[in-house]
PDB file of N, CA, C and O in Angstrom:
ATOM      1  N   MET A   1     -11.670   0.007   7.162  1.00  0.00           N
ATOM      2  CA  MET A   1     -10.995  -0.184   5.911  1.00  0.00           C
ATOM      3  C   MET A   1     -10.486  -1.412   5.431  1.00  0.00           C
ATOM      4  O   MET A   1     -10.374  -1.695   4.238  1.00  0.00           O
ATOM      5  N   TYR A   2     -10.167  -2.169   6.427  1.00  0.00           N
ATOM      6  CA  TYR A   2      -9.482  -3.485   6.197  1.00  0.00           C
ATOM      7  C   TYR A   2     -10.543  -4.618   5.803  1.00  0.00           C
ATOM      8  O   TYR A   2     -10.458  -5.605   5.072  1.00  0.00           O
ATOM      9  N   LEU A   3     -11.643  -4.047   6.628  1.00  0.00           N
ATOM     10  CA  LEU A   3     -12.618  -5.147   6.537  1.00  0.00           C
ATOM     11  C   LEU A   3     -13.546  -4.967   5.142  1.00  0.00           C
ATOM     12  O   LEU A   3     -14.166  -5.885   4.605  1.00  0.00           O
ATOM     13  N   VAL A   4     -13.499  -3.626   4.701  1.00  0.00           N
ATOM     14  CA  VAL A   4     -14.202  -3.299   3.282  1.00  0.00           C
ATOM     15  C   VAL A   4     -13.129  -3.785   2.200  1.00  0.00           C
ATOM     16  O   VAL A   4     -13.652  -4.123   1.138  1.00  0.00           O
ATOM     17  N   SER A   5     -11.893  -3.877   2.242  1.00  0.00           N
ATOM     18  CA  SER A   5     -10.847  -4.255   1.470  1.00  0.00           C
ATOM     19  C   SER A   5     -11.183  -6.120   1.432  1.00  0.00           C
ATOM     20  O   SER A   5     -11.587  -6.720   0.436  1.00  0.00           O
ATOM     21  N   LEU A   6     -10.936  -6.640   2.560  1.00  0.00           N
ATOM     22  CA  LEU A   6     -11.219  -8.164   2.758  1.00  0.00           C
ATOM     23  C   LEU A   6     -12.613  -8.359   2.308  1.00  0.00           C
ATOM     24  O   LEU A   6     -12.855  -9.444   1.779  1.00  0.00           O
ATOM     25  N   GLY A   7     -13.559  -7.513   2.422  1.00  0.00           N
ATOM     26  CA  GLY A   7     -14.974  -8.022   1.789  1.00  0.00           C
ATOM     27  C   GLY A   7     -14.775  -7.640   0.128  1.00  0.00           C
ATOM     28  O   GLY A   7     -15.125  -8.581  -0.584  1.00  0.00           O
ATOM     29  N   ALA A   8     -14.417  -6.772  -0.419  1.00  0.00           N
ATOM     30  CA  ALA A   8     -14.148  -6.516  -1.924  1.00  0.00           C
ATOM     31  C   ALA A   8     -13.248  -7.909  -2.386  1.00  0.00           C
ATOM     32  O   ALA A   8     -13.650  -8.620  -3.306  1.00  0.00           O
ATOM     33  N   GLY A   9     -12.176  -8.163  -1.748  1.00  0.00           N
ATOM     34  CA  GLY A   9     -11.398  -9.641  -1.983  1.00  0.00           C
ATOM     35  C   GLY A   9     -12.259 -10.498  -2.027  1.00  0.00           C
ATOM     36  O   GLY A   9     -12.417 -10.993  -3.143  1.00  0.00           O
ATOM     37  N   ILE A  10     -13.050 -10.967  -1.024  1.00  0.00           N
ATOM     38  CA  ILE A  10     -13.796 -12.005  -1.098  1.00  0.00           C
ATOM     39  C   ILE A  10     -15.135 -11.799  -2.114  1.00  0.00           C
ATOM     40  O   ILE A  10     -15.786 -12.767  -2.507  1.00  0.00           O
ATOM     41  N   LEU A  11     -15.378 -10.733  -2.397  1.00  0.00           N
ATOM     42  CA  LEU A  11     -16.402 -10.647  -3.558  1.00  0.00           C
ATOM     43  C   LEU A  11     -15.926 -11.233  -4.702  1.00  0.00           C
ATOM     44  O   LEU A  11     -16.386 -12.180  -5.342  1.00  0.00           O
ATOM     45  N   ALA A  12     -14.613 -10.327  -4.950  1.00  0.00           N
ATOM     46  CA  ALA A  12     -13.989 -11.164  -6.357  1.00  0.00           C
ATOM     47  C   ALA A  12     -13.738 -12.452  -6.344  1.00  0.00           C
ATOM     48  O   ALA A  12     -13.772 -13.112  -7.383  1.00  0.00           O
ATOM     49  N   GLY A  13     -13.474 -12.935  -5.252  1.00  0.00           N
ATOM     50  CA  GLY A  13     -13.205 -14.440  -5.493  1.00  0.00           C
ATOM     51  C   GLY A  13     -14.448 -15.003  -5.645  1.00  0.00           C
ATOM     52  O   GLY A  13     -14.363 -15.872  -6.513  1.00  0.00           O
ATOM     53  N   VAL A  14     -15.675 -14.909  -5.164  1.00  0.00           N
ATOM     54  CA  VAL A  14     -17.114 -15.351  -5.223  1.00  0.00           C
ATOM     55  C   VAL A  14     -17.130 -15.257  -6.785  1.00  0.00           C
ATOM     56  O   VAL A  14     -17.398 -16.272  -7.427  1.00  0.00           O
ATOM     57  N   VAL A  15     -16.887 -14.221  -7.344  1.00  0.00           N
ATOM     58  CA  VAL A  15     -17.489 -13.725  -8.800  1.00  0.00           C
ATOM     59  C   VAL A  15     -16.270 -14.657  -9.519  1.00  0.00           C
ATOM     60  O   VAL A  15     -16.740 -15.245 -10.493  1.00  0.00           O
ATOM     61  N   TYR A  16     -15.042 -14.913  -9.339  1.00  0.00           N
ATOM     62  CA  TYR A  16     -14.252 -15.850 -10.084  1.00  0.00           C
ATOM     63  C   TYR A  16     -14.703 -17.183  -9.896  1.00  0.00           C
ATOM     64  O   TYR A  16     -14.602 -17.879 -10.906  1.00  0.00           O
ATOM     65  N   GLY A  17     -15.201 -17.769  -8.829  1.00  0.00           N
ATOM     66  CA  GLY A  17     -15.603 -19.021  -8.485  1.00  0.00           C
ATOM     67  C   GLY A  17     -16.837 -19.223  -9.475  1.00  0.00           C
ATOM     68  O   GLY A  17     -17.022 -20.221 -10.172  1.00  0.00           O
ATOM     69  N   LEU A  18     -17.576 -18.188  -9.413  1.00  0.00           N
ATOM     70  CA  LEU A  18     -18.956 -18.078 -10.114  1.00  0.00           C
ATOM     71  C   LEU A  18     -18.969 -18.494 -11.709  1.00  0.00           C
ATOM     72  O   LEU A  18     -19.715 -19.289 -12.280  1.00  0.00           O
ATOM     73  N   ILE A  19     -17.860 -17.668 -12.256  1.00  0.00           N
ATOM     74  CA  ILE A  19     -17.718 -17.876 -13.685  1.00  0.00           C
ATOM     75  C   ILE A  19     -16.573 -18.935 -13.834  1.00  0.00           C
ATOM     76  O   ILE A  19     -16.275 -19.199 -14.999  1.00  0.00           O
ATOM     77  N   ASN A  20     -15.956 -19.517 -12.949  1.00  0.00           N
ATOM     78  CA  ASN A  20     -15.335 -20.719 -13.218  1.00  0.00           C
ATOM     79  C   ASN A  20     -13.865 -20.209 -13.574  1.00  0.00           C
ATOM     80  O   ASN A  20     -13.240 -20.893 -14.384  1.00  0.00           O
ATOM     81  N   VAL A  21     -13.209 -18.985 -13.005  1.00  0.00           N
ATOM     82  CA  VAL A  21     -12.187 -18.546 -13.480  1.00  0.00           C
ATOM     83  C   VAL A  21     -11.008 -18.587 -12.562  1.00  0.00           C
ATOM     84  O   VAL A  21     -11.380 -18.221 -11.447  1.00  0.00           O
ATOM     85  N   ARG A  22      -9.786 -18.873 -12.580  1.00  0.00           N
ATOM     86  CA  ARG A  22      -8.841 -18.845 -11.590  1.00  0.00           C
ATOM     87  C   ARG A  22      -8.284 -17.150 -11.303  1.00  0.00           C
ATOM     88  O   ARG A  22      -8.188 -16.264 -12.152  1.00  0.00           O
ATOM     89  N   SER A  23      -8.030 -17.080 -10.103  1.00  0.00           N
ATOM     90  CA  SER A  23      -7.433 -15.806  -9.932  1.00  0.00           C
ATOM     91  C   SER A  23      -6.380 -15.570 -10.586  1.00  0.00           C
ATOM     92  O   SER A  23      -5.663 -16.549 -10.794  1.00  0.00           O
ATOM     93  N   PRO A  24      -5.914 -14.191 -11.142  1.00  0.00           N
ATOM     94  CA  PRO A  24      -4.772 -14.069 -11.997  1.00  0.00           C
ATOM     95  C   PRO A  24      -3.148 -14.275 -11.411  1.00  0.00           C
ATOM     96  O   PRO A  24      -2.156 -14.400 -12.128  1.00  0.00           O
ATOM     97  N   ALA A  25      -3.173 -14.274 -10.003  1.00  0.00           N
ATOM     98  CA  ALA A  25      -1.979 -14.763  -9.479  1.00  0.00           C
ATOM     99  C   ALA A  25      -1.878 -15.562  -8.358  1.00  0.00           C
ATOM    100  O   ALA A  25      -2.993 -15.487  -7.842  1.00  0.00           O
ATOM    101  N   PRO A  26      -1.207 -16.260  -7.703  1.00  0.00           N
ATOM    102  CA  PRO A  26      -1.081 -17.001  -6.306  1.00  0.00           C
ATOM    103  C   PRO A  26      -1.034 -15.602  -5.693  1.00  0.00           C
ATOM    104  O   PRO A  26      -0.537 -14.579  -6.164  1.00  0.00           O
ATOM    105  N   PRO A  27      -1.787 -15.831  -4.311  1.00  0.00           N
ATOM    106  CA  PRO A  27      -1.759 -14.872  -3.400  1.00  0.00           C
ATOM    107  C   PRO A  27      -0.567 -14.025  -3.011  1.00  0.00           C
ATOM    108  O   PRO A  27      -0.589 -12.818  -2.770  1.00  0.00           O
ATOM    109  N   ALA A  28       0.536 -14.882  -2.985  1.00  0.00           N
ATOM    110  CA  ALA A  28       1.945 -14.464  -2.174  1.00  0.00           C
ATOM    111  C   ALA A  28       2.520 -13.718  -3.356  1.00  0.00           C
ATOM    112  O   ALA A  28       3.195 -12.703  -3.186  1.00  0.00           O
ATOM    113  N   ILE A  29       2.253 -14.222  -4.574  1.00  0.00           N
ATOM    114  CA  ILE A  29       3.101 -13.340  -5.798  1.00  0.00           C
ATOM    115  C   ILE A  29       2.523 -12.009  -5.912  1.00  0.00           C
ATOM    116  O   ILE A  29       3.221 -11.029  -6.175  1.00  0.00           O
ATOM    117  N   ALA A  30       0.983 -11.935  -5.678  1.00  0.00           N
ATOM    118  CA  ALA A  30       0.195 -11.113  -6.306  1.00  0.00           C
ATOM    119  C   ALA A  30       0.609  -9.732  -4.926  1.00  0.00           C
ATOM    120  O   ALA A  30       0.832  -8.557  -5.217  1.00  0.00           O
ATOM    121  N   LEU A  31       0.615 -10.152  -3.850  1.00  0.00           N
ATOM    122  CA  LEU A  31       1.213  -9.590  -2.506  1.00  0.00           C
ATOM    123  C   LEU A  31       2.627  -8.890  -2.867  1.00  0.00           C
ATOM    124  O   LEU A  31       2.866  -7.710  -2.612  1.00  0.00           O
ATOM    125  N   VAL A  32       3.254  -9.504  -3.302  1.00  0.00           N
ATOM    126  CA  VAL A  32       4.738  -9.018  -3.541  1.00  0.00           C
ATOM    127  C   VAL A  32       4.830  -8.207  -4.785  1.00  0.00           C
ATOM    128  O   VAL A  32       5.595  -7.245  -4.855  1.00  0.00           O
ATOM    129  N   GLY A  33       4.137  -8.543  -5.675  1.00  0.00           N
ATOM    130  CA  GLY A  33       3.929  -7.627  -6.735  1.00  0.00           C
ATOM    131  C   GLY A  33       3.364  -6.178  -6.164  1.00  0.00           C
ATOM    132  O   GLY A  33       4.031  -5.171  -6.400  1.00  0.00           O
ATOM    133  N   LEU A  34       2.008  -6.067  -5.337  1.00  0.00           N
ATOM    134  CA  LEU A  34       1.761  -4.878  -5.113  1.00  0.00           C
ATOM    135  C   LEU A  34       2.709  -4.198  -4.115  1.00  0.00           C
ATOM    136  O   LEU A  34       2.734  -2.968  -4.077  1.00  0.00           O
ATOM    137  N   LEU A  35       3.490  -4.930  -3.306  1.00  0.00           N
ATOM    138  CA  LEU A  35       4.521  -4.172  -2.652  1.00  0.00           C
ATOM    139  C   LEU A  35       5.711  -3.563  -3.699  1.00  0.00           C
ATOM    140  O   LEU A  35       6.283  -2.509  -3.422  1.00  0.00           O
ATOM    141  N   GLY A  36       5.953  -4.152  -4.644  1.00  0.00           N
ATOM    142  CA  GLY A  36       6.585  -3.623  -5.533  1.00  0.00           C
ATOM    143  C   GLY A  36       5.928  -2.323  -6.341  1.00  0.00           C
ATOM    144  O   GLY A  36       6.625  -1.387  -6.733  1.00  0.00           O
ATOM    145  N   MET A  37       4.708  -2.387  -6.506  1.00  0.00           N
ATOM    146  CA  MET A  37       4.305  -1.206  -7.136  1.00  0.00           C
ATOM    147  C   MET A  37       4.506  -0.136  -6.164  1.00  0.00           C
ATOM    148  O   MET A  37       5.054   0.924  -6.469  1.00  0.00           O
ATOM    149  N   LEU A  38       4.096  -0.387  -5.070  1.00  0.00           N
ATOM    150  CA  LEU A  38       4.157   0.689  -4.129  1.00  0.00           C
ATOM    151  C   LEU A  38       5.392   1.262  -3.884  1.00  0.00           C
ATOM    152  O   LEU A  38       5.498   2.471  -3.683  1.00  0.00           O
ATOM    153  N   ILE A  39       6.152   0.651  -3.883  1.00  0.00           N
ATOM    154  CA  ILE A  39       7.536   1.072  -3.766  1.00  0.00           C
ATOM    155  C   ILE A  39       8.387   1.695  -5.134  1.00  0.00           C
ATOM    156  O   ILE A  39       9.352   2.460  -5.162  1.00  0.00           O
ATOM    157  N   GLY A  40       7.704   1.116  -6.127  1.00  0.00           N
ATOM    158  CA  GLY A  40       8.194   1.731  -7.440  1.00  0.00           C
ATOM    159  C   GLY A  40       7.539   3.198  -7.495  1.00  0.00           C
ATOM    160  O   GLY A  40       8.173   4.182  -7.875  1.00  0.00           O
ATOM    161  N   GLU A  41       6.176   3.236  -7.065  1.00  0.00           N
ATOM    162  CA  GLU A  41       5.748   4.559  -7.095  1.00  0.00           C
ATOM    163  C   GLU A  41       6.604   5.484  -6.475  1.00  0.00           C
ATOM    164  O   GLU A  41       6.894   6.441  -7.193  1.00  0.00           O
ATOM    165  N   GLN A  42       7.021   5.477  -5.512  1.00  0.00           N
ATOM    166  CA  GLN A  42       8.206   6.281  -4.462  1.00  0.00           C
ATOM    167  C   GLN A  42       9.419   6.648  -5.375  1.00  0.00           C
ATOM    168  O   GLN A  42      10.107   7.613  -5.042  1.00  0.00           O
ATOM    169  N   ALA A  43       9.726   5.948  -6.498  1.00  0.00           N
ATOM    170  CA  ALA A  43      11.088   6.132  -7.112  1.00  0.00           C
ATOM    171  C   ALA A  43      10.911   7.722  -7.771  1.00  0.00           C
ATOM    172  O   ALA A  43      11.798   8.573  -7.842  1.00  0.00           O
ATOM    173  N   VAL A  44       9.529   7.837  -8.214  1.00  0.00           N
ATOM    174  CA  VAL A  44       9.425   9.341  -9.286  1.00  0.00           C
ATOM    175  C   VAL A  44       9.780  10.536  -8.154  1.00  0.00           C
ATOM    176  O   VAL A  44      10.543  11.461  -8.432  1.00  0.00           O
ATOM    177  N   PRO A  45       9.129  10.397  -6.845  1.00  0.00           N
ATOM    178  CA  PRO A  45       9.703  11.570  -5.910  1.00  0.00           C
ATOM    179  C   PRO A  45      10.797  11.631  -5.724  1.00  0.00           C
ATOM    180  O   PRO A  45      11.414  12.693  -5.810  1.00  0.00           O
ATOM    181  N   VAL A  46      11.457  10.254  -5.350  1.00  0.00           N
ATOM    182  CA  VAL A  46      12.850  10.405  -4.790  1.00  0.00           C
ATOM    183  C   VAL A  46      13.843  11.020  -6.377  1.00  0.00           C
ATOM    184  O   VAL A  46      14.816  11.764  -6.253  1.00  0.00           O
ATOM    185  N   ALA A  47      13.501  10.681  -7.312  1.00  0.00           N
ATOM    186  CA  ALA A  47      14.187  10.936  -8.610  1.00  0.00           C
ATOM    187  C   ALA A  47      13.796  12.520  -8.626  1.00  0.00           C
ATOM    188  O   ALA A  47      14.734  13.277  -8.879  1.00  0.00           O
ATOM    189  N   LYS A  48      12.732  13.011  -8.426  1.00  0.00           N
ATOM    190  CA  LYS A  48      12.765  14.351  -8.745  1.00  0.00           C
ATOM    191  C   LYS A  48      13.499  15.222  -7.573  1.00  0.00           C
ATOM    192  O   LYS A  48      13.905  16.371  -7.748  1.00  0.00           O
ATOM    193  N   ARG A  49      13.596  14.550  -6.445  1.00  0.00           N
ATOM    194  CA  ARG A  49      14.220  15.405  -5.507  1.00  0.00           C
ATOM    195  C   ARG A  49      15.595  15.338  -5.749  1.00  0.00           C
ATOM    196  O   ARG A  49      16.202  16.385  -5.524  1.00  0.00           O
ATOM    197  N   LEU A  50      16.289  14.325  -6.174  1.00  0.00           N
ATOM    198  CA  LEU A  50      17.622  14.183  -6.855  1.00  0.00           C
ATOM    199  C   LEU A  50      17.948  14.964  -7.856  1.00  0.00           C
ATOM    200  O   LEU A  50      19.061  15.463  -8.025  1.00  0.00           O
ATOM    201  N   ILE A  51      16.909  15.109  -8.615  1.00  0.00           N
ATOM    202  CA  ILE A  51      17.419  15.830 -10.016  1.00  0.00           C
ATOM    203  C   ILE A  51      17.250  17.417  -9.324  1.00  0.00           C
ATOM    204  O   ILE A  51      18.203  18.150  -9.586  1.00  0.00           O
ATOM    205  N   ASP A  52      16.314  17.947  -8.598  1.00  0.00           N
ATOM    206  CA  ASP A  52      16.367  19.238  -7.957  1.00  0.00           C
ATOM    207  C   ASP A  52      17.469  19.558  -7.176  1.00  0.00           C
ATOM    208  O   ASP A  52      17.584  20.756  -6.917  1.00  0.00           O
ATOM    209  N   GLY A  53      18.431  18.695  -6.668  1.00  0.00           N
ATOM    210  CA  GLY A  53      19.406  18.835  -6.152  1.00  0.00           C
ATOM    211  C   GLY A  53      18.963  18.863  -4.333  1.00  0.00           C
ATOM    212  O   GLY A  53      19.763  19.306  -3.508  1.00  0.00           O
ATOM    213  N   ALA A  54      17.908  18.446  -4.028  1.00  0.00           N
ATOM    214  CA  ALA A  54      17.633  18.410  -2.446  1.00  0.00           C
ATOM    215  C   ALA A  54      18.203  17.124  -2.050  1.00  0.00           C
ATOM    216  O   ALA A  54      18.355  16.249  -2.903  1.00  0.00           O
ATOM    217  N   PRO A  55      18.571  16.910  -0.683  1.00  0.00           N
ATOM    218  CA  PRO A  55      18.893  15.804  -0.211  1.00  0.00           C
ATOM    219  C   PRO A  55      17.706  14.751   0.031  1.00  0.00           C
ATOM    220  O   PRO A  55      16.513  15.053   0.016  1.00  0.00           O
ATOM    221  N   ILE A  56      18.138  13.679   0.219  1.00  0.00           N
ATOM    222  CA  ILE A  56      16.960  12.525   0.624  1.00  0.00           C
ATOM    223  C   ILE A  56      17.385  12.343   2.050  1.00  0.00           C
ATOM    224  O   ILE A  56      18.468  11.825   2.323  1.00  0.00           O
ATOM    225  N   THR A  57      16.587  12.742   2.913  1.00  0.00           N
ATOM    226  CA  THR A  57      16.825  12.603   4.274  1.00  0.00           C
ATOM    227  C   THR A  57      15.998  11.418   4.783  1.00  0.00           C
ATOM    228  O   THR A  57      15.056  10.967   4.131  1.00  0.00           O
ATOM    229  N   LYS A  58      16.350  10.969   5.873  1.00  0.00           N
ATOM    230  CA  LYS A  58      15.206  10.094   6.517  1.00  0.00           C
ATOM    231  C   LYS A  58      13.997  10.978   6.977  1.00  0.00           C
ATOM    232  O   LYS A  58      12.890  10.458   6.840  1.00  0.00           O
ATOM    233  N   ALA A  59      14.039  11.914   7.368  1.00  0.00           N
ATOM    234  CA  ALA A  59      13.045  12.639   7.824  1.00  0.00           C
ATOM    235  C   ALA A  59      12.000  12.758   6.500  1.00  0.00           C
ATOM    236  O   ALA A  59      10.807  12.454   6.515  1.00  0.00           O
ATOM    237  N   TRP A  60      12.587  13.158   5.621  1.00  0.00           N
ATOM    238  CA  TRP A  60      11.804  13.481   4.243  1.00  0.00           C
ATOM    239  C   TRP A  60      11.168  12.159   3.799  1.00  0.00           C
ATOM    240  O   TRP A  60       9.991  12.155   3.440  1.00  0.00           O
ATOM    241  N   PHE A  61      11.980  10.910   3.811  1.00  0.00           N
ATOM    242  CA  PHE A  61      11.357   9.845   3.329  1.00  0.00           C
ATOM    243  C   PHE A  61      10.457   9.566   4.537  1.00  0.00           C
ATOM    244  O   PHE A  61       9.282   9.516   4.173  1.00  0.00           O
ATOM    245  N   ALA A  62      10.579   9.409   5.575  1.00  0.00           N
ATOM    246  CA  ALA A  62       9.487   9.131   6.670  1.00  0.00           C
ATOM    247  C   ALA A  62       8.089   9.859   6.513  1.00  0.00           C
ATOM    248  O   ALA A  62       6.966   9.414   6.749  1.00  0.00           O
ATOM    249  N   SER A  63       8.478  11.115   6.043  1.00  0.00           N
ATOM    250  CA  SER A  63       7.251  11.946   5.991  1.00  0.00           C
ATOM    251  C   SER A  63       6.310  11.734   4.764  1.00  0.00           C
ATOM    252  O   SER A  63       5.084  11.641   4.832  1.00  0.00           O
ATOM    253  N   GLU A  64       7.213  11.660   3.415  1.00  0.00           N
ATOM    254  CA  GLU A  64       6.859  11.467   2.089  1.00  0.00           C
ATOM    255  C   GLU A  64       6.608  10.242   1.496  1.00  0.00           C
ATOM    256  O   GLU A  64       5.707   9.962   0.705  1.00  0.00           O
ATOM    257  N   CYS A  65       7.362   9.633   1.883  1.00  0.00           N
ATOM    258  CA  CYS A  65       7.343   8.185   1.133  1.00  0.00           C
ATOM    259  C   CYS A  65       6.661   6.879   2.093  1.00  0.00           C
ATOM    260  O   CYS A  65       5.849   6.055   1.672  1.00  0.00           O
ATOM    261  N   LYS A  66       7.157   6.936   3.310  1.00  0.00           N
ATOM    262  CA  LYS A  66       6.571   5.819   4.127  1.00  0.00           C
ATOM    263  C   LYS A  66       5.175   5.781   4.151  1.00  0.00           C
ATOM    264  O   LYS A  66       4.679   4.713   3.793  1.00  0.00           O
ATOM    265  N   PRO A  67       4.407   6.691   4.488  1.00  0.00           N
ATOM    266  CA  PRO A  67       3.113   6.745   4.785  1.00  0.00           C
ATOM    267  C   PRO A  67       2.351   6.362   3.284  1.00  0.00           C
ATOM    268  O   PRO A  67       1.178   6.001   3.375  1.00  0.00           O
ATOM    269  N   ARG A  68       2.931   6.423   1.986  1.00  0.00           N
ATOM    270  CA  ARG A  68       2.351   6.137   0.974  1.00  0.00           C
ATOM    271  C   ARG A  68       2.538   4.335   0.725  1.00  0.00           C
ATOM    272  O   ARG A  68       1.737   3.555   0.208  1.00  0.00           O
ATOM    273  N   ILE A  69       3.910   4.069   1.313  1.00  0.00           N
ATOM    274  CA  ILE A  69       4.074   2.350   1.209  1.00  0.00           C
ATOM    275  C   ILE A  69       3.320   1.708   2.413  1.00  0.00           C
ATOM    276  O   ILE A  69       2.771   0.632   2.181  1.00  0.00           O
ATOM    277  N   THR A  70       3.231   2.180   3.554  1.00  0.00           N
ATOM    278  CA  THR A  70       2.691   1.554   4.315  1.00  0.00           C
ATOM    279  C   THR A  70       1.150   1.624   4.499  1.00  0.00           C
ATOM    280  O   THR A  70       0.533   0.711   5.048  1.00  0.00           O
ATOM    281  N   GLY A  71       0.507   2.836   3.980  1.00  0.00           N
ATOM    282  CA  GLY A  71      -0.601   3.425   4.295  1.00  0.00           C
ATOM    283  C   GLY A  71      -0.986   3.693   5.701  1.00  0.00           C
ATOM    284  O   GLY A  71      -2.089   3.511   6.216  1.00  0.00           O
ATOM    285  N   VAL A  72      -0.029   4.100   6.176  1.00  0.00           N
ATOM    286  CA  VAL A  72      -0.110   4.680   7.638  1.00  0.00           C
ATOM    287  C   VAL A  72       0.550   6.138   7.684  1.00  0.00           C
ATOM    288  O   VAL A  72       1.634   6.497   7.226  1.00  0.00           O
ATOM    289  N   SER A  73      -0.403   6.855   8.357  1.00  0.00           N
ATOM    290  CA  SER A  73       0.025   8.760   8.162  1.00  0.00           C
ATOM    291  C   SER A  73       1.007   8.362   8.993  1.00  0.00           C
ATOM    292  O   SER A  73       1.037   7.400   9.761  1.00  0.00           O
ATOM    293  N   SER A  74       1.972   9.366   8.717  1.00  0.00           N
ATOM    294  CA  SER A  74       3.179   9.959   9.621  1.00  0.00           C
ATOM    295  C   SER A  74       2.683  10.593  10.721  1.00  0.00           C
ATOM    296  O   SER A  74       3.284  10.511  11.793  1.00  0.00           O
ATOM    297  N   SER A  75       1.429  11.363  10.582  1.00  0.00           N
ATOM    298  CA  SER A  75       0.945  12.088  11.607  1.00  0.00           C
ATOM    299  C   SER A  75       0.187  11.507  12.476  1.00  0.00           C
ATOM    300  O   SER A  75      -0.205  12.188  13.423  1.00  0.00           O
ATOM    301  N   ALA A  76      -0.131  10.385  12.396  1.00  0.00           N
ATOM    302  CA  ALA A  76      -1.287   9.369  13.179  1.00  0.00           C
ATOM    303  C   ALA A  76      -0.864   9.326  14.423  1.00  0.00           C
ATOM    304  O   ALA A  76       0.341   9.369  14.672  1.00  0.00           O
ATOM    305  N   LYS A  77      -1.772   9.237  15.356  1.00  0.00           N
ATOM    306  CA  LYS A  77      -1.387   9.048  16.473  1.00  0.00           C
ATOM    307  C   LYS A  77      -1.487   7.618  16.970  1.00  0.00           C
ATOM    308  O   LYS A  77      -2.562   7.193  16.546  1.00  0.00           O
ATOM    309  N   PRO A  78      -0.916   6.749  17.618  1.00  0.00           N
ATOM    310  CA  PRO A  78      -0.817   5.508  18.029  1.00  0.00           C
ATOM    311  C   PRO A  78      -2.592   5.130  18.343  1.00  0.00           C
ATOM    312  O   PRO A  78      -3.218   4.196  17.841  1.00  0.00           O
ATOM    313  N   GLU A  79      -3.215   6.357  19.497  1.00  0.00           N
ATOM    314  CA  GLU A  79      -4.464   5.742  19.660  1.00  0.00           C
ATOM    315  C   GLU A  79      -5.495   5.792  18.409  1.00  0.00           C
ATOM    316  O   GLU A  79      -6.352   4.929  18.221  1.00  0.00           O
ATOM    317  N   ALA A  80      -5.295   6.917  17.585  1.00  0.00           N
ATOM    318  CA  ALA A  80      -6.211   6.836  16.141  1.00  0.00           C
ATOM    319  C   ALA A  80      -5.897   5.531  15.527  1.00  0.00           C
ATOM    320  O   ALA A  80      -6.840   4.818  15.184  1.00  0.00           O
ATOM    321  N   ALA A  81      -4.638   5.121  15.343  1.00  0.00           N
ATOM    322  CA  ALA A  81      -4.571   4.069  14.585  1.00  0.00           C
ATOM    323  C   ALA A  81      -5.180   2.673  15.360  1.00  0.00           C
ATOM    324  O   ALA A  81      -5.601   1.755  14.656  1.00  0.00           O
ATOM    325  N   ASP A  82      -5.197   2.586  16.537  1.00  0.00           N
ATOM    326  CA  ASP A  82      -5.627   1.507  17.279  1.00  0.00           C
ATOM    327  C   ASP A  82      -7.254   1.331  17.035  1.00  0.00           C
ATOM    328  O   ASP A  82      -7.816   0.242  16.912  1.00  0.00           O
ATOM    329  N   GLU A  83      -7.901   2.636  16.989  1.00  0.00           N
ATOM    330  CA  GLU A  83      -9.117   2.624  16.909  1.00  0.00           C
ATOM    331  C   GLU A  83      -9.599   2.232  15.327  1.00  0.00           C
ATOM    332  O   GLU A  83     -10.592   1.581  14.999  1.00  0.00           O
ATOM    333  N   SER A  84      -8.676   2.779  14.552  1.00  0.00           N
ATOM    334  CA  SER A  84      -9.009   2.311  13.069  1.00  0.00           C
ATOM    335  C   SER A  84      -8.967   0.803  12.943  1.00  0.00           C
ATOM    336  O   SER A  84      -9.678   0.245  12.107  1.00  0.00           O
ATOM    337  N   ARG A  85      -8.087   0.062  13.812  1.00  0.00           N
ATOM    338  CA  ARG A  85      -7.821  -1.189  13.509  1.00  0.00           C
ATOM    339  C   ARG A  85      -9.270  -2.134  14.022  1.00  0.00           C
ATOM    340  O   ARG A  85      -9.594  -3.208  13.517  1.00  0.00           O
ATOM    341  N   GLN A  86      -9.844  -1.585  14.890  1.00  0.00           N
ATOM    342  CA  GLN A  86     -10.911  -2.038  15.516  1.00  0.00           C
ATOM    343  C   GLN A  86     -12.260  -2.027  14.812  1.00  0.00           C
ATOM    344  O   GLN A  86     -13.227  -2.641  15.262  1.00  0.00           O
ATOM    345  N   GLY A  87     -12.298  -1.225  13.562  1.00  0.00           N
ATOM    346  CA  GLY A  87     -13.070  -1.469  12.467  1.00  0.00           C
ATOM    347  C   GLY A  87     -14.019  -0.243  12.707  1.00  0.00           C
ATOM    348  O   GLY A  87     -14.946  -0.019  11.929  1.00  0.00           O
TER     349      GLY A  87
END
């Protein structure tokens, strides 16, 4: 999955280079912006939970929000994660 993402990014960069267009943002700023988007997405479930009067526990956050921010499933086994990193 990481290699596909990297390949898509390289392809986009090649297309930008061919049509002589600069990327829309410097890489560090773009990555910080993406992180902000991922965190911001989780504000909605947190707000809904607060409106419903349910507590925001560490366990709930770890199972519901953290996987969506990090892209790593909370139920993923370490062995499975290692295998997915190898491609």
